[in-house]
Each structure stands twice: as structure tokens, then as C-alpha cells.
N, CA, C and O atoms as CSV, one atom per row, in Angstrom:
chain,resi,resn,atom,element,x,y,z
A,1,MET,N,N,59.185,-25.356,-46.992
A,1,MET,CA,C,58.312,-26.003,-47.856
A,1,MET,C,C,56.799,-25.607,-47.736
A,1,MET,O,O,56.243,-25.603,-46.637
A,2,THR,N,N,56.255,-25.328,-48.706
A,2,THR,CA,C,54.746,-24.862,-48.552
A,2,THR,C,C,53.961,-25.994,-48.959
A,2,THR,O,O,54.354,-26.817,-49.786
A,3,ASN,N,N,52.786,-26.035,-48.342
A,3,ASN,CA,C,51.695,-27.068,-48.627
A,3,ASN,C,C,50.888,-26.465,-49.772
A,3,ASN,O,O,50.680,-25.252,-49.817
A,4,PRO,N,N,50.408,-27.358,-50.749
A,4,PRO,CA,C,49.578,-26.806,-51.834
A,4,PRO,C,C,48.080,-26.435,-51.163
A,4,PRO,O,O,47.680,-27.099,-50.207
A,5,PRO,N,N,47.421,-25.536,-51.618
A,5,PRO,CA,C,46.051,-25.146,-51.182
A,5,PRO,C,C,45.195,-26.359,-51.130
A,5,PRO,O,O,45.371,-27.310,-51.891
A,6,PRO,N,N,44.292,-26.316,-50.250
A,6,PRO,CA,C,43.410,-27.459,-50.193
A,6,PRO,C,C,42.408,-27.572,-51.425
A,6,PRO,O,O,42.139,-26.602,-52.133
A,7,ILE,N,N,41.936,-28.709,-51.597
A,7,ILE,CA,C,41.063,-28.924,-52.812
A,7,ILE,C,C,39.660,-28.921,-52.251
A,7,ILE,O,O,39.355,-29.563,-51.246
A,8,ASP,N,N,38.780,-28.137,-52.971
A,8,ASP,CA,C,37.268,-28.154,-52.607
A,8,ASP,C,C,36.641,-29.066,-53.793
A,8,ASP,O,O,36.922,-28.947,-54.986
A,9,ASP,N,N,35.779,-29.956,-53.255
A,9,ASP,CA,C,35.066,-30.747,-54.214
A,9,ASP,C,C,33.752,-30.073,-54.660
A,9,ASP,O,O,33.007,-29.572,-53.818
A,10,VAL,N,N,33.475,-30.055,-55.917
A,10,VAL,CA,C,32.202,-29.417,-56.488
A,10,VAL,C,C,31.534,-30.541,-57.324
A,10,VAL,O,O,32.066,-31.077,-58.296
A,11,SER,N,N,30.303,-30.836,-56.832
A,11,SER,CA,C,29.469,-31.899,-57.444
A,11,SER,C,C,28.890,-31.288,-58.632
A,11,SER,O,O,28.330,-30.192,-58.623
A,12,ILE,N,N,29.045,-32.055,-59.688
A,12,ILE,CA,C,28.275,-31.420,-61.097
A,12,ILE,C,C,27.195,-32.212,-61.402
A,12,ILE,O,O,26.613,-31.950,-62.455
A,13,GLY,N,N,26.740,-33.231,-60.645
A,13,GLY,CA,C,25.546,-34.049,-60.952
A,13,GLY,C,C,25.553,-34.824,-62.195
A,13,GLY,O,O,24.528,-34.978,-62.859
A,14,GLY,N,N,26.717,-35.327,-62.529
A,14,GLY,CA,C,26.919,-36.069,-63.866
A,14,GLY,C,C,28.394,-36.554,-63.892
A,14,GLY,O,O,29.111,-36.666,-62.898
A,15,GLU,N,N,28.752,-36.832,-65.218
A,15,GLU,CA,C,30.197,-37.319,-65.236
A,15,GLU,C,C,30.987,-36.396,-66.063
A,15,GLU,O,O,32.213,-36.500,-66.002
A,16,VAL,N,N,30.410,-35.425,-66.898
A,16,VAL,CA,C,31.164,-34.562,-67.673
A,16,VAL,C,C,30.704,-33.184,-67.761
A,16,VAL,O,O,29.499,-33.005,-67.934
A,17,ILE,N,N,31.532,-32.123,-67.664
A,17,ILE,CA,C,31.171,-30.841,-67.854
A,17,ILE,C,C,32.319,-30.018,-68.613
A,17,ILE,O,O,33.495,-30.376,-68.562
A,18,ARG,N,N,31.939,-29.020,-69.236
A,18,ARG,CA,C,33.088,-28.210,-69.864
A,18,ARG,C,C,33.832,-27.324,-68.973
A,18,ARG,O,O,33.320,-26.868,-67.951
A,19,LEU,N,N,35.047,-27.067,-69.343
A,19,LEU,CA,C,35.879,-26.265,-68.376
A,19,LEU,C,C,35.213,-24.879,-68.094
A,19,LEU,O,O,35.055,-24.539,-66.921
A,20,GLY,N,N,34.827,-24.087,-69.089
A,20,GLY,CA,C,34.088,-22.805,-68.997
A,20,GLY,C,C,32.840,-22.921,-68.059
A,20,GLY,O,O,32.585,-22.083,-67.194
A,21,GLN,N,N,32.166,-23.915,-68.280
A,21,GLN,CA,C,30.936,-23.986,-67.432
A,21,GLN,C,C,31.228,-24.354,-65.977
A,21,GLN,O,O,30.576,-23.943,-65.017
A,22,PHE,N,N,32.290,-25.183,-65.922
A,22,PHE,CA,C,32.772,-25.584,-64.525
A,22,PHE,C,C,33.182,-24.482,-63.769
A,22,PHE,O,O,32.847,-24.430,-62.586
A,23,LEU,N,N,33.878,-23.564,-64.284
A,23,LEU,CA,C,34.537,-22.443,-63.570
A,23,LEU,C,C,33.457,-21.546,-63.125
A,23,LEU,O,O,33.595,-20.986,-62.038
A,24,LYS,N,N,32.444,-21.347,-63.802
A,24,LYS,CA,C,31.265,-20.453,-63.380
A,24,LYS,C,C,30.582,-21.293,-62.225
A,24,LYS,O,O,30.395,-20.827,-61.101
A,25,PHE,N,N,30.256,-22.477,-62.577
A,25,PHE,CA,C,29.413,-23.265,-61.655
A,25,PHE,C,C,30.122,-23.486,-60.326
A,25,PHE,O,O,29.431,-23.690,-59.327
A,26,ALA,N,N,31.375,-23.462,-60.243
A,26,ALA,CA,C,32.146,-23.625,-59.001
A,26,ALA,C,C,32.314,-22.311,-58.286
A,26,ALA,O,O,32.747,-22.242,-57.136
A,27,GLY,N,N,31.958,-21.276,-59.005
A,27,GLY,CA,C,31.836,-19.924,-58.234
A,27,GLY,C,C,33.345,-19.235,-58.456
A,27,GLY,O,O,33.637,-18.254,-57.772
A,28,LEU,N,N,34.214,-19.723,-59.344
A,28,LEU,CA,C,35.420,-19.058,-59.467
A,28,LEU,C,C,35.305,-17.768,-60.345
A,28,LEU,O,O,36.177,-16.902,-60.286
A,29,PHE,N,N,34.341,-17.670,-61.064
A,29,PHE,CA,C,33.958,-16.511,-61.979
A,29,PHE,C,C,32.606,-16.131,-61.892
A,29,PHE,O,O,31.797,-16.995,-61.553
A,30,ASP,N,N,32.169,-14.837,-62.171
A,30,ASP,CA,C,30.775,-14.432,-62.261
A,30,ASP,C,C,30.354,-14.426,-63.559
A,30,ASP,O,O,29.161,-14.643,-63.772
A,31,SER,N,N,31.273,-14.171,-64.681
A,31,SER,CA,C,30.831,-14.106,-66.073
A,31,SER,C,C,31.543,-14.994,-66.982
A,31,SER,O,O,32.651,-15.460,-66.718
A,32,GLY,N,N,30.891,-15.225,-68.065
A,32,GLY,CA,C,31.492,-16.130,-69.176
A,32,GLY,C,C,32.587,-15.367,-69.696
A,32,GLY,O,O,33.614,-15.969,-70.008
A,33,GLY,N,N,32.500,-13.967,-69.851
A,33,GLY,CA,C,33.575,-13.171,-70.432
A,33,GLY,C,C,34.859,-13.271,-69.622
A,33,GLY,O,O,35.953,-13.430,-70.163
A,34,SER,N,N,34.686,-13.170,-68.277
A,34,SER,CA,C,35.884,-13.401,-67.363
A,34,SER,C,C,36.610,-14.825,-67.561
A,34,SER,O,O,37.821,-15.021,-67.664
A,35,VAL,N,N,35.597,-15.743,-67.589
A,35,VAL,CA,C,36.221,-17.161,-67.828
A,35,VAL,C,C,37.024,-17.257,-69.124
A,35,VAL,O,O,38.149,-17.758,-69.140
A,36,LYS,N,N,36.405,-16.751,-70.244
A,36,LYS,CA,C,37.131,-16.812,-71.476
A,36,LYS,C,C,38.503,-16.129,-71.397
A,36,LYS,O,O,39.489,-16.680,-71.885
A,37,GLU,N,N,38.578,-14.967,-70.805
A,37,GLU,CA,C,39.860,-14.219,-70.779
A,37,GLU,C,C,40.884,-14.953,-69.985
A,37,GLU,O,O,42.048,-15.072,-70.368
A,38,ALA,N,N,40.397,-15.473,-68.804
A,38,ALA,CA,C,41.347,-16.316,-67.854
A,38,ALA,C,C,41.913,-17.406,-68.567
A,38,ALA,O,O,43.133,-17.570,-68.536
A,39,ILE,N,N,41.122,-18.222,-69.250
A,39,ILE,CA,C,41.524,-19.384,-69.937
A,39,ILE,C,C,42.435,-19.048,-70.989
A,39,ILE,O,O,43.504,-19.656,-71.040
A,40,ILE,N,N,42.129,-18.047,-71.949
A,40,ILE,CA,C,42.844,-17.843,-73.054
A,40,ILE,C,C,44.299,-17.172,-72.643
A,40,ILE,O,O,45.321,-17.347,-73.307
A,41,ASP,N,N,44.232,-16.454,-71.555
A,41,ASP,CA,C,45.603,-15.801,-70.924
A,41,ASP,C,C,46.318,-16.827,-70.267
A,41,ASP,O,O,47.473,-16.546,-69.946
A,42,GLY,N,N,45.849,-18.070,-69.967
A,42,GLY,CA,C,46.740,-19.096,-69.478
A,42,GLY,C,C,46.721,-19.168,-67.967
A,42,GLY,O,O,47.611,-19.724,-67.322
A,43,TYR,N,N,45.728,-18.616,-67.465
A,43,TYR,CA,C,45.743,-18.559,-65.924
A,43,TYR,C,C,44.954,-19.703,-65.224
A,43,TYR,O,O,44.819,-19.745,-64.001
A,44,VAL,N,N,44.447,-20.618,-66.069
A,44,VAL,CA,C,43.729,-21.767,-65.600
A,44,VAL,C,C,44.511,-22.997,-65.801
A,44,VAL,O,O,45.112,-23.076,-66.872
A,45,ALA,N,N,44.614,-23.984,-64.954
A,45,ALA,CA,C,45.242,-25.174,-65.114
A,45,ALA,C,C,44.343,-26.306,-64.726
A,45,ALA,O,O,43.558,-26.210,-63.783
A,46,VAL,N,N,44.470,-27.422,-65.494
A,46,VAL,CA,C,43.624,-28.655,-65.292
A,46,VAL,C,C,44.698,-29.690,-64.965
A,46,VAL,O,O,45.649,-29.876,-65.724
A,47,ASN,N,N,44.526,-30.382,-63.789
A,47,ASN,CA,C,45.387,-31.341,-63.433
A,47,ASN,C,C,46.968,-30.956,-63.520
A,47,ASN,O,O,47.849,-31.723,-63.909
A,48,GLY,N,N,47.156,-29.593,-63.074
A,48,GLY,CA,C,48.531,-29.044,-62.985
A,48,GLY,C,C,49.151,-28.587,-64.292
A,48,GLY,O,O,50.280,-28.101,-64.343
A,49,GLU,N,N,48.275,-28.782,-65.472
A,49,GLU,CA,C,48.852,-28.192,-66.630
A,49,GLU,C,C,47.863,-27.074,-67.247
A,49,GLU,O,O,46.640,-27.207,-67.202
A,50,VAL,N,N,48.464,-26.033,-67.790
A,50,VAL,CA,C,47.626,-24.898,-68.346
A,50,VAL,C,C,46.919,-25.448,-69.465
A,50,VAL,O,O,47.467,-26.175,-70.293
A,51,ASP,N,N,45.593,-25.082,-69.508
A,51,ASP,CA,C,44.712,-25.551,-70.597
A,51,ASP,C,C,43.959,-24.307,-71.067
A,51,ASP,O,O,43.268,-23.641,-70.295
A,52,ARG,N,N,44.130,-23.996,-72.459
A,52,ARG,CA,C,43.521,-22.654,-73.025
A,52,ARG,C,C,42.243,-23.125,-73.825
A,52,ARG,O,O,41.772,-22.400,-74.702
A,53,ARG,N,N,41.700,-24.327,-73.516
A,53,ARG,CA,C,40.520,-24.826,-74.209
A,53,ARG,C,C,39.294,-24.533,-73.311
A,53,ARG,O,O,39.288,-25.139,-72.240
A,54,ARG,N,N,38.299,-23.743,-73.555
A,54,ARG,CA,C,37.153,-23.369,-72.755
A,54,ARG,C,C,36.267,-24.568,-72.801
A,54,ARG,O,O,35.572,-24.914,-71.845
A,55,GLY,N,N,36.313,-25.178,-73.922
A,55,GLY,CA,C,35.374,-26.342,-74.214
A,55,GLY,C,C,35.866,-27.638,-73.759
A,55,GLY,O,O,35.197,-28.654,-73.948
A,56,ARG,N,N,37.101,-27.665,-73.118
A,56,ARG,CA,C,37.703,-28.941,-72.772
A,56,ARG,C,C,36.718,-29.734,-71.781
A,56,ARG,O,O,36.247,-29.122,-70.822
A,57,GLN,N,N,36.421,-30.988,-71.979
A,57,GLN,CA,C,35.513,-31.701,-71.249
A,57,GLN,C,C,36.208,-32.219,-70.032
A,57,GLN,O,O,37.202,-32.922,-70.213
A,58,LEU,N,N,35.808,-31.960,-68.807
A,58,LEU,CA,C,36.326,-32.413,-67.613
A,58,LEU,C,C,35.583,-33.592,-67.129
A,58,LEU,O,O,34.372,-33.726,-67.300
A,59,GLN,N,N,36.337,-34.444,-66.519
A,59,GLN,CA,C,35.817,-35.797,-65.926
A,59,GLN,C,C,35.761,-35.695,-64.496
A,59,GLN,O,O,36.419,-34.803,-63.961
A,60,VAL,N,N,35.070,-36.480,-63.796
A,60,VAL,CA,C,35.086,-36.667,-62.294
A,60,VAL,C,C,36.512,-37.015,-61.937
A,60,VAL,O,O,37.129,-37.924,-62.493
A,61,GLY,N,N,36.981,-36.284,-61.029
A,61,GLY,CA,C,38.323,-36.449,-60.498
A,61,GLY,C,C,39.383,-35.339,-60.947
A,61,GLY,O,O,40.426,-35.110,-60.333
A,62,ASP,N,N,38.988,-34.720,-62.043
A,62,ASP,CA,C,39.878,-33.565,-62.658
A,62,ASP,C,C,39.908,-32.444,-61.456
A,62,ASP,O,O,38.931,-32.087,-60.797
A,63,VAL,N,N,41.261,-31.972,-61.325
A,63,VAL,CA,C,41.341,-30.697,-60.442
A,63,VAL,C,C,41.678,-29.508,-61.223
A,63,VAL,O,O,42.710,-29.532,-61.894
A,64,VAL,N,N,40.900,-28.424,-61.216
A,64,VAL,CA,C,41.071,-27.275,-61.759
A,64,VAL,C,C,41.626,-26.113,-60.757
A,64,VAL,O,O,41.117,-25.904,-59.656
A,65,SER,N,N,42.700,-25.406,-61.264
A,65,SER,CA,C,43.442,-24.433,-60.394
A,65,SER,C,C,43.244,-23.057,-61.034
A,65,SER,O,O,43.306,-22.905,-62.253
A,66,PHE,N,N,42.998,-22.034,-60.154
A,66,PHE,CA,C,43.008,-20.630,-60.555
A,66,PHE,C,C,43.320,-19.780,-59.529
A,66,PHE,O,O,42.595,-19.827,-58.536
A,67,GLU,N,N,44.320,-18.945,-59.549
A,67,GLU,CA,C,44.671,-18.126,-58.425
A,67,GLU,C,C,44.820,-18.612,-57.136
A,67,GLU,O,O,44.365,-17.959,-56.197
A,68,GLY,N,N,45.463,-19.797,-56.934
A,68,GLY,CA,C,45.600,-20.379,-55.636
A,68,GLY,C,C,44.534,-21.250,-55.198
A,68,GLY,O,O,44.694,-21.937,-54.189
A,69,ARG,N,N,43.409,-21.287,-55.894
A,69,ARG,CA,C,42.291,-22.114,-55.470
A,69,ARG,C,C,42.365,-23.361,-56.372
A,69,ARG,O,O,42.669,-23.293,-57.563
A,70,ARG,N,N,42.046,-24.582,-55.681
A,70,ARG,CA,C,41.848,-25.815,-56.495
A,70,ARG,C,C,40.628,-26.455,-56.060
A,70,ARG,O,O,40.272,-26.594,-54.890
A,71,VAL,N,N,39.893,-26.908,-57.309
A,71,VAL,CA,C,38.548,-27.347,-57.355
A,71,VAL,C,C,38.601,-28.640,-57.984
A,71,VAL,O,O,39.235,-28.758,-59.033
A,72,ARG,N,N,38.002,-29.637,-57.462
A,72,ARG,CA,C,37.917,-30.969,-58.045
A,72,ARG,C,C,36.466,-31.328,-58.488
A,72,ARG,O,O,35.456,-31.137,-57.810
A,73,VAL,N,N,36.520,-31.854,-59.681
A,73,VAL,CA,C,35.164,-32.311,-60.204
A,73,VAL,C,C,34.726,-33.448,-59.492
A,73,VAL,O,O,35.473,-34.423,-59.408
A,74,SER,N,N,33.503,-33.446,-58.922
A,74,SER,CA,C,33.043,-34.701,-58.291
A,74,SER,C,C,31.589,-34.930,-58.804
A,74,SER,O,O,30.952,-34.013,-59.321
A,75,GLU,N,N,31.096,-36.164,-58.648
A,75,GLU,CA,C,29.705,-36.521,-59.134
A,75,GLU,C,C,28.671,-35.935,-58.295
A,75,GLU,O,O,27.483,-36.129,-58.553
């Protein structure tokens, strides 16, 4: 049985942030173009489910996953 990867907390300084913005802010991507492609291609999951909406609003406590990394939105 494998353990899930650890979760890193990333403080956003508020309560809401869009998925595309958060992926760049958390350091998972360097460019908006890369973010857009990864989301559209279904490589990004929010709370364990693939989400293809770059503008999805994330709330504090949401966990975003990409290529084995998990990052939680924190205040």
C-alpha cells in the first residue's frame, strides 16, 4: 500500500483564488499558457476530481493535485 504524497500549504492571503492563479502562485507552473494546457488536458485535480475550469474559485482548504504534488489552499 502506498501513502499519498504530502500536502504543502500555500497561503493566499485571503479566502478565494482562481485555480489558474493558484497553480502559478503555488509554483507548480511558470507560465499561464502551461497552466491553461494542463487544466484543459485534465492533468489537474481539485479535491480528488479532475477540473477543467481555469477560473474555478478555490476556497481555503481545497487541495489541488498535479503530477504527484498536492497543495492545499490556506489563508
